C-alpha positions as CSV (number, residue, x, y, z in Angstrom):
1,S,-76.0,-74.8,-81.9
2,A,-76.5,-78.4,-83.1
3,T,-79.2,-78.9,-80.5
4,V,-81.2,-75.8,-81.5
5,T,-80.8,-76.4,-85.2
6,T,-82.2,-80.0,-84.7
7,V,-85.1,-78.9,-82.2
8,L,-86.6,-75.9,-84.2
9,P,-87.7,-77.8,-87.2
10,L,-89.3,-80.7,-85.5
11,A,-92.8,-79.3,-85.5
12,M,-92.6,-78.3,-89.3
13,S,-91.9,-81.4,-91.5
14,R,-89.9,-84.6,-91.8
15,A,-88.1,-83.0,-94.7
16,A,-87.0,-80.0,-92.7
17,M,-86.0,-82.2,-89.8
18,A,-83.8,-84.4,-92.2
19,V,-82.1,-81.2,-93.4
20,S,-81.7,-79.9,-89.9
21,I,-80.0,-83.2,-88.4
22,H,-77.6,-83.1,-91.4
23,V,-76.7,-79.4,-90.7
24,S,-76.2,-80.3,-87.1
25,L,-73.9,-83.0,-88.1
26,L,-71.8,-80.6,-90.0
27,L,-71.7,-78.3,-87.1
28,V,-70.3,-81.0,-84.9
29,L,-67.7,-81.9,-87.4
30,C,-66.6,-78.3,-87.5
31,Q,-66.3,-78.4,-83.7
32,F,-64.1,-81.3,-84.1
33,I,-61.8,-79.4,-86.3
34,C,-61.6,-76.5,-83.7
35,S,-61.0,-78.9,-80.9
36,D,-58.3,-80.9,-82.7
37,G,-56.3,-77.5,-82.9
38,I,-56.9,-76.7,-79.4
39,A,-55.7,-80.3,-78.3
40,I,-52.5,-79.8,-80.5
41,R,-51.8,-76.5,-78.9
42,A,-52.5,-77.9,-75.2
43,K,-49.7,-80.6,-76.0
44,A,-47.4,-78.0,-76.9
45,G,-45.1,-75.8,-74.3
46,A,-46.5,-72.6,-72.9
47,S,-44.3,-70.6,-75.0
48,D,-45.2,-72.5,-78.2
49,I,-48.9,-71.8,-77.5
50,E,-48.5,-68.2,-77.8
51,G,-46.5,-68.7,-81.0
52,N,-49.1,-71.0,-82.6
53,L,-51.8,-68.5,-81.8
54,N,-50.0,-65.5,-83.3
55,E,-49.1,-67.6,-86.2
56,H,-52.7,-68.7,-87.1
57,H,-54.5,-65.7,-85.6
58,A,-57.3,-64.6,-88.1
59,P,-56.2,-61.0,-89.3
60,D,-59.0,-58.4,-89.2
61,G,-59.9,-55.7,-91.6
62,P,-62.4,-54.9,-94.6
63,S,-60.8,-57.6,-96.8
64,V,-60.9,-60.4,-94.6
65,T,-64.4,-59.2,-93.5
66,L,-65.4,-59.4,-97.2
67,V,-64.0,-62.8,-97.8
68,R,-65.8,-64.2,-94.6
69,T,-69.1,-62.6,-95.7
70,L,-68.9,-64.1,-99.1
71,V,-68.1,-67.7,-97.5
72,I,-71.1,-67.4,-95.1
73,I,-73.6,-66.1,-97.8
74,S,-72.6,-68.8,-100.2
75,A,-72.9,-71.6,-97.6
76,A,-76.4,-70.2,-96.7
77,I,-77.4,-70.2,-100.3
78,L,-76.5,-73.9,-100.6
79,L,-78.3,-75.0,-97.6
80,L,-81.5,-72.9,-98.4
81,V,-81.6,-74.6,-102.0
82,A,-81.2,-78.1,-100.5
83,L,-84.0,-77.3,-98.0
84,L,-86.3,-76.0,-100.7
85,M,-85.3,-78.9,-102.9
86,V,-86.4,-81.4,-100.3
87,M,-89.7,-79.7,-99.7
88,T,-90.7,-79.7,-103.5
89,L,-89.7,-83.5,-104.2
90,P,-90.3,-85.7,-105.9
91,L,-88.3,-85.1,-109.3
92,P,-90.1,-85.6,-112.6
93,P,-90.0,-89.1,-114.1
94,Q,-87.6,-89.9,-116.8
95,R,-88.7,-88.8,-120.1
96,V,-90.2,-91.2,-122.6
97,G,-87.5,-91.8,-125.2
98,A,-84.5,-90.7,-123.2
99,V,-83.2,-93.9,-123.7
100,S,-83.2,-96.0,-126.8
101,E,-81.5,-99.1,-127.9
102,K,-79.1,-97.6,-130.5
103,A,-76.2,-95.4,-129.1
104,V,-75.4,-92.5,-131.2
105,Y,-72.3,-90.1,-130.4
106,P,-71.8,-86.6,-131.5
107,P,-69.9,-86.1,-134.7
108,K,-66.0,-86.4,-134.2
109,K,-65.6,-82.7,-135.5
110,V,-67.9,-81.6,-132.9
111,M,-66.3,-83.7,-130.0
112,I,-62.8,-82.6,-131.0
113,F,-63.5,-78.8,-131.0
114,T,-65.8,-79.1,-128.0
115,C,-62.7,-80.9,-126.3
116,L,-60.4,-78.0,-127.4
117,V,-62.8,-75.3,-126.1
118,C,-63.2,-77.0,-122.7
119,M,-59.7,-77.5,-122.3
120,T,-58.8,-73.9,-123.0
121,A,-61.9,-72.6,-120.8
122,M,-60.7,-74.8,-117.8
123,A,-57.1,-74.2,-118.2
124,N,-57.8,-70.4,-117.9
125,V,-59.4,-71.2,-114.5
126,T,-56.5,-73.5,-113.0
127,A,-53.5,-71.9,-114.7
128,I,-53.1,-69.2,-111.9
129,L,-53.6,-71.8,-109.0
130,A,-50.0,-72.3,-108.2
131,S,-49.2,-68.5,-108.7
132,A,-52.1,-67.0,-107.1
133,K,-50.2,-66.2,-103.8
134,E,-47.5,-64.5,-105.6
135,L,-50.1,-62.5,-107.8
136,A,-51.7,-61.5,-104.6
137,E,-48.5,-60.3,-103.2
138,S,-47.7,-58.5,-106.4
139,V,-50.6,-56.1,-106.0
140,Q,-50.1,-56.1,-102.1
141,W,-53.1,-58.3,-101.2
142,E,-53.0,-61.0,-98.3
143,D,-52.4,-64.5,-98.9
144,Y,-56.2,-65.2,-98.0
145,S,-57.2,-63.0,-100.9
146,S,-55.6,-65.3,-103.3
147,G,-58.8,-67.3,-103.6
148,L,-60.5,-64.1,-104.7
149,I,-58.3,-63.8,-107.7
150,V,-59.2,-67.5,-108.8
151,G,-63.0,-66.8,-107.9
152,E,-63.2,-63.6,-110.0
153,Y,-63.1,-65.7,-113.0
154,S,-66.7,-67.0,-112.0
155,L,-68.1,-63.4,-111.9
156,G,-66.8,-62.7,-115.3
157,A,-68.1,-66.0,-116.6
158,C,-71.6,-65.1,-115.4
159,V,-71.7,-62.1,-117.5
160,G,-70.2,-64.1,-120.6
161,L,-73.0,-66.6,-120.2
162,G,-75.6,-64.1,-120.7
163,F,-73.7,-63.2,-123.9
164,F,-73.3,-66.6,-125.0
165,L,-76.9,-67.7,-124.6
166,Q,-77.7,-65.8,-127.7
167,F,-75.8,-68.5,-129.9
168,R,-78.1,-71.3,-130.7
169,V,-76.9,-75.0,-131.5
170,E,-76.8,-73.8,-135.3
171,S,-74.3,-71.0,-134.3
172,L,-71.9,-73.3,-132.5
173,W,-69.1,-72.5,-134.8
174,R,-69.7,-68.8,-134.3
175,A,-69.7,-69.2,-130.6
176,Y,-66.4,-71.2,-130.5
177,I,-64.6,-68.5,-132.9
178,T,-65.9,-65.7,-130.5
179,F,-64.5,-67.7,-127.5
180,S,-61.1,-67.9,-129.1
181,I,-61.0,-64.3,-129.6
182,M,-62.0,-63.2,-126.3
183,T,-59.4,-65.7,-124.9
184,I,-56.6,-64.0,-126.8
185,V,-57.7,-60.5,-125.6
186,S,-58.5,-61.3,-122.0
187,N,-55.3,-63.1,-121.3
188,A,-53.1,-60.3,-123.0
189,L,-55.0,-57.9,-120.7
190,F,-54.4,-60.2,-117.6
191,F,-50.6,-60.1,-118.4
192,Q,-50.3,-56.6,-118.6
193,A,-52.2,-56.2,-115.5
194,D,-49.9,-58.2,-113.5
195,N,-46.8,-56.3,-115.0
196,R,-48.5,-53.1,-113.8
197,S,-49.1,-54.5,-110.3
198,S,-52.6,-52.8,-110.4
199,G,-55.2,-54.8,-108.3
200,Q,-58.1,-53.0,-109.9
201,L,-56.8,-53.8,-113.3
202,L,-55.9,-57.4,-112.4
203,T,-59.5,-57.8,-111.2
204,L,-61.1,-56.4,-114.4
205,A,-58.6,-58.5,-116.4
206,R,-59.5,-61.7,-114.6
207,M,-63.2,-61.1,-115.0
208,A,-62.4,-60.7,-118.8
209,V,-60.8,-64.1,-118.8
210,G,-63.9,-65.6,-117.0
211,A,-66.3,-64.0,-119.6
212,A,-64.9,-66.2,-122.3
213,G,-65.7,-69.3,-120.0
214,G,-69.6,-68.6,-120.7
215,C,-68.9,-70.6,-123.8
216,M,-69.0,-73.9,-121.7
217,Y,-72.9,-73.6,-121.9
218,N,-72.5,-73.9,-125.7
219,S,-70.3,-76.8,-125.6
220,V,-72.2,-79.0,-123.2
221,S,-75.4,-77.9,-125.1
222,A,-73.7,-79.4,-128.4
223,V,-72.9,-82.8,-126.6
224,I,-76.6,-83.1,-125.4
225,H,-78.0,-82.2,-128.8
226,F,-76.0,-84.8,-130.7
227,S,-76.2,-87.8,-128.1
228,R,-78.6,-90.6,-128.1
229,G,-79.4,-93.7,-126.3
230,P,-76.8,-95.4,-124.1
231,A,-74.3,-92.6,-125.5
232,Y,-76.2,-90.1,-123.6
233,T,-74.5,-90.8,-120.3
234,A,-71.3,-91.9,-122.0
235,S,-70.9,-88.6,-123.7
236,L,-71.7,-86.5,-120.7
237,V,-68.9,-88.4,-118.8
238,L,-66.7,-87.8,-121.8
239,F,-67.5,-84.2,-121.5
240,Q,-66.2,-84.4,-118.0
241,V,-63.0,-86.0,-119.4
242,F,-62.8,-82.7,-121.4
243,V,-63.1,-80.7,-118.3
244,A,-60.6,-82.8,-116.5
245,I,-57.9,-82.3,-119.4
246,G,-58.3,-78.5,-119.1
247,V,-57.8,-78.7,-115.3
248,L,-54.8,-80.7,-115.9
249,L,-53.4,-78.6,-118.6
250,G,-53.6,-75.2,-116.6
251,P,-51.1,-76.0,-114.0
252,V,-48.8,-78.0,-116.5
253,L,-48.6,-75.0,-118.7
254,S,-48.1,-72.8,-115.6
255,A,-45.2,-75.0,-114.4
256,A,-43.6,-75.3,-117.9
257,S,-43.9,-71.6,-118.6
258,M,-42.2,-70.6,-115.2
259,L,-39.4,-73.1,-115.9
260,V,-38.7,-71.7,-119.4
261,M,-38.8,-68.2,-118.3
262,G,-36.5,-69.2,-115.2
263,L,-33.9,-70.6,-117.9
264,L,-34.1,-67.4,-119.7
265,G,-33.4,-65.3,-116.9
266,W,-37.0,-64.3,-115.5
267,P,-37.5,-66.7,-112.6
268,G,-40.2,-64.4,-111.1
269,A,-42.5,-64.3,-114.1
270,Y,-45.3,-66.1,-112.4
271,N,-48.1,-64.8,-115.0
272,S,-46.1,-65.9,-118.1
273,V,-48.8,-68.7,-118.7
274,S,-51.2,-66.0,-119.7
275,M,-49.1,-65.4,-122.9
276,V,-49.1,-69.2,-123.5
277,M,-52.9,-69.1,-123.2
278,C,-52.9,-66.1,-125.9
279,I,-50.9,-68.4,-128.0
280,G,-53.4,-71.4,-127.6
281,G,-56.4,-69.1,-128.2
282,A,-54.9,-68.0,-131.5
283,L,-54.2,-71.6,-132.6
284,L,-57.8,-72.5,-131.7
285,L,-59.0,-69.6,-134.0
286,V,-56.9,-70.6,-136.9
287,A,-58.3,-74.2,-136.6
288,L,-61.8,-73.1,-136.5
289,L,-61.5,-70.8,-139.3
290,M,-60.0,-73.6,-141.4
291,T,-62.7,-76.1,-140.6
292,S,-66.3,-76.1,-141.9
293,P,-69.1,-76.3,-139.5
294,P,-70.9,-79.6,-138.8
295,D,-74.3,-80.5,-140.2
296,Y,-76.8,-79.7,-137.4
297,D,-79.8,-81.6,-138.8
298,M,-80.8,-84.3,-136.4
299,R,-83.1,-86.3,-138.7
300,D,-80.1,-89.0,-139.4
301,L,-79.6,-89.7,-135.9
302,S,-82.3,-92.4,-135.5
303,R,-84.6,-90.8,-133.1
304,P,-86.6,-93.5,-131.1
305,P,-90.1,-93.6,-132.6
306,E,-91.9,-93.1,-129.2
307,A,-90.0,-89.6,-128.7
308,P,-91.0,-87.5,-131.5
309,E,-90.1,-83.8,-131.9
310,A,-92.3,-81.1,-130.9
311,A,-93.5,-79.5,-134.0
312,G,-91.4,-76.3,-134.8
313,E,-88.9,-77.2,-132.0
314,G,-86.2,-79.3,-134.2
315,H,-83.2,-77.4,-133.6
316,G,-83.3,-75.0,-130.7
317,L,-81.6,-75.8,-127.4
318,A,-84.8,-75.2,-125.7
319,A,-86.5,-78.0,-127.9
320,S,-87.5,-81.0,-126.0
321,R,-86.6,-84.4,-127.5
322,S,-89.8,-86.1,-126.1
323,A,-93.3,-85.4,-126.1
324,S,-94.9,-85.0,-122.6
325,E,-98.1,-84.1,-121.0
326,P,-98.7,-80.3,-120.5
327,Q,-98.2,-79.0,-117.0
328,S,-97.5,-75.8,-115.0
329,P,-94.1,-74.2,-115.8
330,F,-93.4,-73.9,-112.0
331,A,-94.8,-77.4,-110.9
332,S,-92.9,-78.6,-107.7
333,S,-91.4,-81.3,-109.5
334,S,-89.9,-79.0,-112.0
335,V,-88.7,-76.7,-109.3
336,A,-87.1,-79.6,-107.4
337,L,-85.2,-80.8,-110.5
338,V,-83.8,-77.3,-111.0
339,L,-82.7,-77.0,-107.3
340,M,-81.2,-80.5,-107.5
341,F,-79.2,-79.8,-110.6
342,F,-78.0,-76.4,-109.3
343,N,-76.9,-77.5,-106.0
344,S,-75.3,-80.6,-107.1
345,A,-73.2,-78.8,-109.8
346,A,-72.3,-75.9,-107.1
347,L,-71.4,-78.5,-104.4
348,R,-69.3,-80.8,-106.8
349,L,-67.4,-77.7,-108.1
350,A,-66.7,-76.3,-104.8
351,Q,-65.3,-79.6,-103.6
352,R,-63.1,-79.7,-106.9
353,L,-61.8,-76.3,-106.4
354,L,-61.3,-77.0,-102.7
355,L,-59.0,-79.9,-103.6
356,E,-57.1,-78.2,-106.4
357,S,-56.5,-74.8,-104.5
358,G,-56.2,-76.7,-101.2
359,I,-53.4,-79.2,-102.3
360,V,-51.6,-76.4,-103.9
361,Y,-51.6,-74.4,-100.8
362,L,-50.7,-77.1,-98.4
363,L,-47.9,-78.3,-100.6
364,E,-46.5,-74.9,-100.8
365,S,-47.2,-73.5,-97.3
366,T,-47.0,-76.7,-95.2
367,Y,-44.6,-78.9,-97.0
368,G,-42.2,-76.2,-98.4
369,W,-42.7,-77.3,-102.1
370,S,-41.8,-74.8,-104.9
371,T,-44.6,-73.3,-106.9
372,S,-43.7,-75.2,-110.1
373,A,-43.6,-78.6,-108.2
374,A,-47.0,-77.9,-106.4
375,A,-48.3,-77.0,-110.0
376,G,-46.8,-80.4,-111.2
377,A,-48.6,-82.3,-108.5
378,V,-51.9,-80.9,-109.6
379,G,-50.9,-81.9,-113.2
380,V,-50.4,-85.5,-112.1
381,L,-53.7,-85.4,-110.3
382,G,-55.4,-84.4,-113.6
383,V,-53.6,-87.0,-115.6
384,C,-55.1,-89.7,-113.2
385,N,-58.4,-88.1,-113.6
386,V,-58.4,-88.1,-117.3
387,C,-57.2,-91.9,-117.4
388,V,-60.0,-92.9,-115.0
389,Q,-62.8,-90.9,-116.8
390,V,-61.8,-92.4,-120.1
391,I,-61.9,-95.9,-118.9
392,F,-65.2,-95.2,-117.3
393,S,-66.8,-93.7,-120.2
394,R,-65.8,-96.6,-122.5
395,H,-66.3,-99.5,-120.2
396,V,-69.0,-98.6,-117.5
397,A,-71.2,-95.6,-118.5
398,G,-74.3,-96.6,-120.2
399,K,-74.1,-100.2,-118.7
400,Y,-75.4,-99.6,-115.3
401,E,-78.3,-97.7,-113.9
402,D,-77.4,-94.0,-113.2
403,V,-78.5,-94.3,-109.5
404,E,-76.0,-97.4,-108.9
405,L,-73.3,-95.2,-110.5
406,L,-74.2,-92.2,-108.4
407,W,-74.0,-94.1,-105.1
408,S,-70.7,-95.8,-106.0
409,M,-69.0,-92.6,-106.6
410,E,-70.3,-91.2,-103.4
411,K,-69.0,-94.1,-101.4
412,L,-65.5,-93.8,-103.3
413,Q,-65.3,-90.1,-102.5
414,L,-65.8,-90.8,-98.8
415,V,-62.8,-93.3,-99.1
416,G,-60.7,-90.6,-100.4
417,I,-61.5,-88.0,-97.8
418,L,-60.8,-90.5,-95.1
419,F,-57.3,-91.0,-96.5
420,M,-56.8,-87.2,-96.4
421,Q,-58.0,-87.2,-92.8
422,L,-55.4,-89.9,-91.8
423,S,-52.6,-88.2,-93.9
424,S,-51.3,-86.1,-91.0
425,S,-47.8,-85.0,-92.3
426,N,-47.7,-87.4,-95.1
427,P,-47.9,-85.5,-98.5
428,T,-48.1,-88.9,-100.4
429,A,-51.2,-90.1,-98.4
430,L,-52.7,-86.5,-98.7
431,F,-52.3,-86.7,-102.5
432,L,-53.7,-90.2,-102.9
433,G,-56.8,-89.6,-100.8
434,A,-57.2,-86.3,-102.9
435,T,-56.8,-88.2,-106.2
436,V,-59.5,-90.7,-105.1
437,A,-62.1,-88.1,-104.0
438,Y,-61.3,-86.0,-107.1
439,C,-61.9,-88.7,-109.5
440,A,-64.8,-89.9,-108.0
441,N,-66.2,-86.4,-107.8
442,S,-65.8,-85.8,-111.6
443,I,-67.4,-89.2,-112.8
444,W,-70.4,-88.4,-110.4
445,A,-70.8,-84.9,-112.0
446,G,-71.2,-86.6,-115.5
447,V,-73.7,-89.2,-114.3
448,N,-75.8,-86.8,-112.3
449,A,-75.8,-84.5,-115.4
450,A,-77.3,-87.5,-117.4
451,Y,-79.6,-88.3,-114.7
452,C,-81.3,-84.8,-114.4
453,T,-81.3,-83.9,-118.0
454,K,-83.1,-87.2,-118.9
455,R,-85.9,-85.7,-116.7
456,A,-86.2,-82.2,-118.5
457,V,-89.8,-81.1,-118.7
458,P,-90.6,-79.1,-121.9
459,G,-92.2,-75.9,-121.5
460,S,-91.4,-75.4,-117.8
461,I,-88.6,-73.9,-115.6
462,A,-87.0,-77.5,-116.0
463,S,-86.7,-77.5,-119.8
464,L,-83.5,-78.6,-121.1
465,S,-82.2,-75.2,-122.0
466,S,-83.3,-73.8,-118.5
467,L,-81.5,-76.7,-116.9
468,L,-78.3,-76.2,-118.8
469,I,-78.3,-72.4,-117.9
470,F,-78.9,-73.0,-114.1
471,N,-76.2,-75.8,-114.4
472,Q,-73.5,-73.3,-115.7
473,V,-74.5,-70.6,-113.2
474,A,-74.0,-73.2,-110.6
475,V,-70.7,-74.4,-112.0
476,L,-69.4,-70.8,-111.7
477,F,-70.8,-70.4,-108.3
478,G,-69.2,-73.4,-107.0
479,M,-65.8,-72.5,-108.5
480,A,-65.9,-69.1,-106.8
481,F,-67.1,-70.6,-103.4
482,G,-64.4,-73.4,-103.5
483,S,-61.5,-71.2,-104.3
484,I,-62.3,-68.6,-101.9
485,L,-63.0,-71.0,-99.1
486,S,-59.9,-73.1,-99.6
487,S,-57.4,-70.1,-99.3
488,F,-59.6,-68.4,-96.5
489,V,-59.5,-71.5,-94.2
490,L,-56.2,-72.9,-95.0
491,S,-54.3,-69.6,-94.5
492,F,-55.5,-69.8,-91.0
493,S,-54.9,-73.5,-90.2
494,P,-52.9,-75.0,-93.0
495,R,-53.4,-78.7,-92.2
496,P,-54.6,-81.7,-94.3
497,V,-57.3,-82.5,-91.7
498,V,-58.8,-79.1,-92.2
499,L,-58.9,-79.6,-96.0
500,A,-60.4,-82.9,-95.5
501,F,-63.2,-81.6,-93.3
502,A,-63.7,-78.6,-95.6
503,V,-64.3,-81.2,-98.6
504,L,-66.4,-83.4,-96.4
505,G,-68.9,-80.6,-95.6
506,P,-70.3,-80.3,-99.3
507,G,-69.9,-83.9,-99.7
508,A,-72.1,-84.6,-96.8
509,L,-74.7,-82.4,-98.0
510,Q,-74.6,-83.9,-101.5
511,I,-75.0,-87.5,-100.1
512,F,-78.1,-86.4,-98.2
513,M,-79.5,-84.8,-101.4
514,T,-78.7,-87.9,-103.3
515,S,-80.5,-90.2,-100.8
516,M,-83.7,-87.8,-101.1
517,V,-83.7,-88.2,-105.2
518,A,-82.2,-91.4,-105.8
519,G,-83.0,-93.6,-102.7
520,P,-83.0,-94.8,-100.1
521,G,-84.7,-91.4,-99.1
522,T,-85.5,-89.7,-95.9
523,D,-86.7,-93.0,-94.1
524,A,-83.2,-94.7,-94.1
525,S,-81.1,-91.5,-93.6
526,I,-82.8,-90.0,-90.5
527,P,-82.1,-92.7,-88.0
528,V,-78.4,-93.2,-89.3
529,V,-77.6,-89.5,-89.1
530,S,-79.4,-88.8,-85.7
531,L,-77.7,-91.6,-84.0
532,A,-74.3,-90.8,-85.5
533,L,-74.8,-87.1,-84.4
534,A,-75.7,-88.2,-80.8
535,V,-72.7,-90.5,-80.7
536,M,-70.3,-87.7,-81.8
537,M,-71.8,-85.4,-79.3
538,V,-71.2,-87.7,-76.6
539,L,-67.5,-88.4,-77.5
540,G,-66.8,-84.6,-78.2
541,A,-67.9,-83.8,-74.5
542,L,-66.5,-86.6,-72.7
543,L,-63.0,-87.0,-74.4
544,P,-60.3,-84.5,-73.3
545,S,-58.3,-85.6,-76.3
546,L,-61.2,-84.2,-78.7
547,G,-61.4,-81.0,-76.8
548,G,-64.0,-82.1,-74.3
549,T,-64.2,-81.1,-70.7
550,G,-64.2,-84.9,-69.5
551,S,-66.7,-86.9,-67.5
552,G,-65.4,-85.5,-64.2
553,N,-66.8,-82.1,-65.1
554,I,-70.7,-81.8,-64.3
555,F,-71.4,-79.5,-67.3
556,S,-70.0,-82.2,-69.6
557,W,-73.2,-84.3,-68.8
558,H,-75.5,-81.4,-69.6
559,V,-74.0,-81.6,-73.2
560,V,-74.4,-85.4,-73.3
561,F,-77.9,-85.7,-71.9
562,M,-79.3,-82.8,-74.1
563,G,-77.3,-84.0,-77.2
564,V,-78.6,-87.6,-77.0
565,A,-82.2,-86.5,-76.2
566,W,-82.7,-83.7,-78.9
567,C,-80.1,-84.7,-81.6
568,G,-80.6,-88.4,-81.4
569,L,-83.8,-89.6,-79.9
570,A,-86.0,-86.8,-80.7
571,P,-85.7,-87.2,-84.6
572,L,-85.8,-90.8,-84.1
573,G,-89.0,-90.7,-82.2
574,L,-90.8,-88.5,-85.0
575,W,-89.4,-91.0,-87.7
576,S,-90.5,-94.1,-86.0
577,Y,-94.3,-92.9,-85.8
578,T,-94.7,-92.7,-89.5
579,T,-91.9,-94.8,-91.2
580,E,-92.6,-97.7,-93.5
581,L,-89.4,-99.5,-92.8
582,L,-90.4,-100.9,-89.4
583,G,-93.3,-102.8,-91.1
584,S,-97.1,-102.4,-91.0
585,Q,-97.5,-103.2,-87.5
586,K,-98.6,-100.1,-85.8
587,E,-98.0,-101.3,-82.4
588,R,-94.2,-101.7,-83.0
589,R,-93.8,-98.3,-84.4
590,Q,-95.9,-96.6,-81.6
591,G,-94.0,-98.7,-79.0
592,L,-90.6,-97.2,-80.3
593,H,-92.0,-93.9,-80.8
594,M,-93.1,-93.7,-76.9
595,L,-89.9,-95.1,-75.8
596,C,-87.9,-92.6,-77.8
597,M,-90.0,-89.5,-76.5
598,V,-90.2,-90.5,-72.9
599,S,-86.4,-91.0,-73.0
600,V,-86.3,-87.5,-74.4
601,A,-88.2,-86.1,-71.4
602,L,-86.0,-88.0,-68.9
603,L,-82.6,-87.2,-70.6
604,S,-83.7,-83.4,-70.8
605,A,-84.6,-83.4,-67.0
606,L,-81.1,-85.0,-66.2
607,G,-79.3,-82.4,-68.5
608,L,-81.2,-79.5,-66.8
609,A,-80.3,-80.8,-63.5
610,S,-76.6,-81.2,-64.5
611,V,-76.4,-77.5,-65.6
612,M,-78.2,-76.1,-62.6
613,K,-75.7,-78.0,-60.3
614,A,-72.9,-76.6,-62.4
615,K,-74.0,-73.1,-62.0
616,L,-74.7,-73.6,-58.3
617,G,-71.2,-74.6,-57.7
618,E,-69.8,-71.7,-59.6
619,Q,-72.4,-69.3,-58.0
620,Q,-73.8,-68.3,-61.5
621,S,-77.4,-67.1,-62.5
622,Q,-79.8,-69.8,-63.7
623,L,-81.3,-67.5,-66.1
624,G,-78.5,-67.1,-68.6
625,G,-76.7,-64.2,-67.0
626,L,-79.9,-62.2,-66.3
627,E,-79.3,-60.4,-62.9
628,F,-81.0,-57.5,-61.4
629,V,-78.6,-54.6,-60.5
630,S,-80.1,-51.9,-58.4
631,G,-83.6,-53.3,-59.4
632,R,-82.8,-53.3,-63.2
633,P,-82.4,-56.2,-65.2
634,E,-78.7,-56.6,-66.7
635,L,-77.2,-59.4,-68.9
636,T,-73.8,-60.3,-67.5
637,R,-73.1,-63.0,-69.9
638,G,-74.2,-62.0,-73.4
639,L,-77.4,-62.0,-75.3
640,A,-76.6,-65.2,-77.0
641,R,-76.6,-67.2,-73.9
642,F,-79.7,-65.6,-72.3
643,V,-81.6,-66.5,-75.7
644,H,-80.2,-70.3,-75.4
645,V,-81.7,-70.4,-71.8
646,V,-85.1,-69.0,-72.7
647,L,-85.3,-71.2,-75.7
648,G,-84.3,-74.3,-73.5
649,F,-86.9,-73.6,-70.9
650,L,-89.8,-73.2,-73.6
651,I,-88.7,-76.4,-75.4
652,L,-88.6,-78.4,-72.1
653,A,-92.0,-77.0,-71.2
654,A,-93.4,-78.2,-74.4
655,C,-91.6,-81.4,-74.1
656,L,-93.4,-82.0,-70.8
657,F,-96.8,-81.3,-72.4
658,Q,-96.1,-83.5,-75.4
659,V,-95.0,-86.5,-73.3
660,A,-98.0,-86.1,-70.9
661,S,-100.3,-86.0,-73.9
662,G,-99.0,-89.0,-75.4
663,I,-99.1,-91.2,-72.4
664,L,-102.9,-90.0,-71.9
665,K,-103.5,-90.9,-75.5
666,S,-101.9,-94.4,-74.9
667,L,-104.4,-95.0,-71.9
668,L,-107.6,-94.2,-74.0
669,P,-109.8,-97.0,-74.9
670,E,-109.1,-98.7,-78.2
671,E,-112.2,-97.1,-80.0
672,Q,-111.4,-93.6,-79.0
673,K,-107.8,-94.2,-80.2
674,E,-109.2,-95.5,-83.6
675,Q,-111.3,-92.5,-84.1
676,K,-108.5,-90.1,-83.1
677,E,-106.2,-91.8,-85.5
678,Q,-108.8,-91.6,-88.3
679,K,-109.3,-88.0,-87.7
680,E,-105.5,-87.2,-87.7
681,Q,-105.0,-89.3,-91.0
682,K,-108.0,-87.3,-92.5
683,E,-106.3,-83.9,-91.5
684,Q,-103.0,-85.1,-92.9
685,K,-104.6,-86.1,-96.3
686,E,-106.2,-82.6,-96.5
């Protein structure tokens, strides 16, 4: 799969190739997860093997098919958006006047109530994380369906987003009051749905709770509307602090309410937190009614003279805060910015929900923690996140370039994921790694929001209001995807290493996207990832401890030769022909290109010889199971294997033709070479 994924885009573009080798790397990482489980079971006794297989065997049925389909469709959407983003780069430049010398923060009144709204909205998401399994059992759903209960919030929030879009900045207080009323009603409905043990009513009630979450659009819009200068990035990071507090508040309220209900003689009241959220919504409503709305006039906020308001656009969220040259509403750079903002938000929220839901699931299922203890652990994670983000917003944000901060957080998140992979049976190491990854993720989200919104293009699909809408939809998409994926994967294999690799998948794709838009770009990522992919395929094939068949098996060398050739050297050969990182000397680049492509041909021949010898030893067909029985063709080993063989022969034939033509080209006189290169350059420009 990794080889085919890498090979097919080679004839398309460097961007498509860059995406393909990153996707191939993720495929190999997934295979390492599977082989790790096989190796563990192989070390056990024969009686243990059957028990393990029965314990973690994926159940079948309509519900699991639905969940699996949702996971596959969501992952496909994220990969497609990433590919389209790369093909429409570069991003628009930073708007003139997006950065000024004077820092202006939003009014305290706005920040306080924005904080309360964000806290309540996010607490509605995480309040049921610890009790999701019990809620699923109460309506006779399977464990892996618990993620659906959490993810249903996002479906309702999408509907709510359409409703809250009608509230402009001048109507911020009315939006917040409406949010409070919806929070009270929806949580009361959710409490009743659980008491009646109705799955349909529970779904509708959870979607109603999510509908109130559409107000998150208004809250982030208000922060952006009132922020200026160096405070712009700091305010958006501070907004992530509000989100983090809400994430912390949900599990804390859940644990506290269950403890109180247990003391009162109702130990099974897992959904009592819904009534707590009703009370919180009522208190927020009273506070809003007793407080006067803020002054929305922006004329006193020291707008930089080089960034005048467009006439007639002084107050709306769609208004740009800088003048710019007119351009097409669907210019490629604007589309790239929208796709970047959407995918980044979706991937980051998916990782965050993976960590939140995954840790709760592992602590309860693998380590035997109680529901309240697991909720308390997520609360501790939230406290750490809040503290780190407050320190970051006060002492770091606005003092360094956004690109530097983005890459610093990417690296820090990888360190956290590595701790999770090495945690094994140690819950402390798991929690430490998850905390580091989670905090880095949250800070990255605030910096990325500032980085993208500073490049908003007025009058286009990438206007400020459009970006915020796409961002909110992406947040909801990521929340649903992360919660469903965590419960689905961990219910079949509840191990820390599985959670770590599940978080690493979106993280690797995000690092690739960051490299495209913020540097170093395709040129630096292609050789590193392609060579890493080749090394991993060699190790995976030759090391039995990783599930490989070992060096003594002739078929192993087919995987090695083909993997090194097509996942390692073929992308490197294409890259070396046009890269600028190897200097301006054409001979050096062409020499490396020829070495790589000739090596691809030789290794492909060795790979073909290896698999042919393996099949001869087992007396199998050389055509992927195609045999003629009574004069009629018949596939004895499945369609997928036959297609693999046919594609392989076609690619090898094309490889021989390409290498032969390249060698002939190198033998041409210098004058003919120059004429041919000039013609190729002219065709590329056209």
